[in-house]
C-alpha positions, 0 to 999 in steps of 0.5 A: 085387556079383556077376558073372563072374570078376573080374580081381583085378589090375584090381580091385586097381588100381581100389581103389587108384585110388579111394583104398582102402588094402590091409589084409591083402588087404582093401580099406578106405575111410576117411572124411575123418578117416582112420577106417575107413568100410567095407571090401571083401573077396572073398566067398569064403573066406578073403576076401582079394583078392590079385594073380593070383587070381580071384573071382566076387563081392566084398562091401562091409561096414560096421559102423554101430555102429563107424563115426564117421559112419554116414550118410556112410560108408553113402552113400560105400559105396553110391556106390563100389559103383555106381562099381565095378560100372560099372568091372568090369561087375558087378551090385550084389546084396543078401545073397541075391544078388538085384539091389539094389533102391532100396527096400533102399538106402532101408531101409539108409539109414534104419538108418544114420540111426537108428544115428547118432541113437542115437549123437548121443542118447547124447552129447547130455547130455555134449556140452551139459555140455562145451559149457557148461563151455567157454563159461563158461571161455572166455567165448564169446558165441556158438558157430555150427556151421561148416556154418551159415556162408558163411565161417569164419576157421580160427583161430576154429575150436574143434572140436579144443578141443571134442573134447578136452573131450569125450574128457576127459568121456567118459574120466571117465564110463567110469572 
């Protein structure tokens, strides 16, 4: 984002009100599993946003290869950028300090989708193996994704069990 000098105290309060956590002068937004989604920093060296300082620009940064949910994290970052820009009367810009275009946002969303597909693609064989073992061991007749149901009894949710099996399989694979 780009604009006039921002009041850092106003910016800090806004970040906190939006749910960001201050981590050594950087503001970090987390996903629903409490993993980092993206962070906000002062564009200028040393990058921190502290009380009683000013800056003309802040930057939002996401590492699509490290976040758990690239598409959701990217979408959250874009929506937060619009909200922050509105609140502090800023202009959202690209890396060349030009106003961010709809086309660039769509291009970046496509990149996030590609990264997520790569991650899912690399896990698919392991996931299928683990799910097969779990189905055989527990003698499940049917497994349905929670999003495909109108109501699911929380006691029947096996997500944590699948994750534990996956973690074990990935640990064995890396050894």
